[in-house]
N, C-alpha and C positions, 0 to 999 in steps of 0.2 A: 215176719215183720221185724224191722230193725228197732232197737231200743230208742225211745224218744230222746231227743237232745234239747238243750236249752235254746229257746228262741232268741236270746240275747247274745250268749257267748259260745254256744255250741257244745258245752261240756255235758257230762252225765247228770241225770236227774235221779233223785231218790223219792220213793212214794211215801205219802203220809195222808193225813186227813185234817179237816178243820173241825174243831169242837164247837158245838152249840149246846146251850143248856137252858133249862126252864123247868118250872114246877119241881125243883129239887132233883132233877135227873140230868144226865149228860147224853148227848146225841151226836151223831156225825151229820154234817150238813147235807141237804138234799136239794136237787134241782126240781122245781115245780113248773110244769108247762103252763103257758098262758100268762097274761098280765095279772097283776095283783088285784083282787076284788075284796073290798072291805066286808067284814062280817061283824055284826053288833056284839055277838057273844064270844067269838073266837079270835077276833082281830083280823084274820084273813080267811076267806073261803078256800078250803083245800079239797073237800070231798069230790071224788070223781075226776080229779086232775092227775095227769101222768106225773110220776115222781121217780127220779133216778138218783142213785148214790153219787156224790161228788168225790172225785179223786184229786188230791192235791199233789203235784210233782214239784219238788224244790231242787233248784240247781245247787250242786255241791260246791261250785266255785263262786258264783256271784250272788246266790241267794234268791234269785227270781222265782216266784211261785206261779205255776201254771195250773189252772183248774180245768178239769174235764168231767163231763157227765157221759161216760161211754154207754152205748146201748146195751140192752140186756133186759133181764126181768126187772120190773119196777120194784122199788123199795116199798115195803108195807108201812 
């Protein structure tokens, strides 16, 4: 498979991640399947929903950030 290129300018991309934080800890962002559902105690219902790690690819030339949630084992 060819290395991904920027959707805007066609230049090379570098891999990174988006930081999320809460409760005094740092996390990487995850994709959660389905529409958001409110939960009284937790803010959003997440139990039993598919969750995938989000990969952020940044263009080394124009700075465009592309987000992907590639298939694979779900994130715990």
